[in-house]
N, C-alpha and C positions, 0 to 999 in steps of 0.2 A: 504494500500500500504506500502510495506516494504522499508526502506531506507538502507537496508543491502546490501553491494556490493556482487556480485555473480561471480563465475567462473565456467565454464563448465569443466567436467572431461577431455575432449579432450585437453583443453588448459593446464591443470595441467600436463597431460602426455607429451605434446609437450615441455613444459618448463623443465620438468625433463630430457627428452631425449636430450635436448639442453645443459644439464649440469648445469642448475640453481640449486642453493642450496635453496630449498623452506622450509619455516617453516610451518609445518602442524601438527594439533592436531586432533586426531581421538577420538570422544566422544562416540563411541559405547561401549557396555558392553563387559566384558572379553570373554564370549563364542562366540560373534560375531567376535571379533578381532582374536580369535584362528583360525578362518577359513581363515584368511588372511587380511593383511592390506598393504597400500602403503608403500614401502620401504622408510625409513627416517622419517615417521610420528611418533609423540609422542602420546602415548595412555593415555588419561585422561577421564574415564567414565563421562558422563554428571552429574551424581549425586555427583561426587567428585569435580567438578569445583569450587564451592565456597571455599572449603578447600584448593584447590591447585592453587588459583588465582595467586600466586607469580611465578608459573611456566609458565605463559603465557607471551610470548615475547611482549614487549611494543613498539618495534621499528621494522620497516619493516612489510610487510604484513604477516598475519598468516592465512593460509587456514584451515577452520574448516570442518571436514568430519564426516559423519555418514552413516547410511544404505541407506536412501533415500532422505535426505535433510531437514527433519523436525526437528530432534534434533539439527542438526548443526545450523539451523536458530534460535532456542531457545537459544543455546549457544551464538551466535553472539548478540542476543538481550540482554542477560545478561551482556556480556562484555561491550556493549555500555552503559548500566546502571551504570557500574562500572568505566566508563571513559576510557575504552580500545577501541579505535576507529580504530584499524588496522586489524580487522578480516574480512575475506571474506568467504562466504558460498559456498561450492562446491555443485552445484545443482545436483540433481539426486543421490548423494552419491555413495556408493560402488556398489549399484545395477547397476547404469549407467556405472561406471568405469569398472566393470566386463563384462557387456554387450558389451562395446566397445572393450574390450580386445579380445573377442571371434570373433569379425568381421574380 
């Protein structure tokens, strides 16, 4: 059982449309991000996280995004191990985000 907080893409979209300034990190690879990402998200590929840890905000919640929710879960687990406890995994990732956008 994971102790990582989660947020649904619909809630992220609702909050963005309401004008909230969300801190978001997209951990997908360059070629995935080239196909589109959530406006305002910062791109840090999963493999670069350890070298770019200083770019992760330590205040306020930070929503972690990937393709389907797996890599973002691993990123959140890593952040927890590093003492960064404000990360939230976006469940379903960009697959669910794009699916909901089409509905």
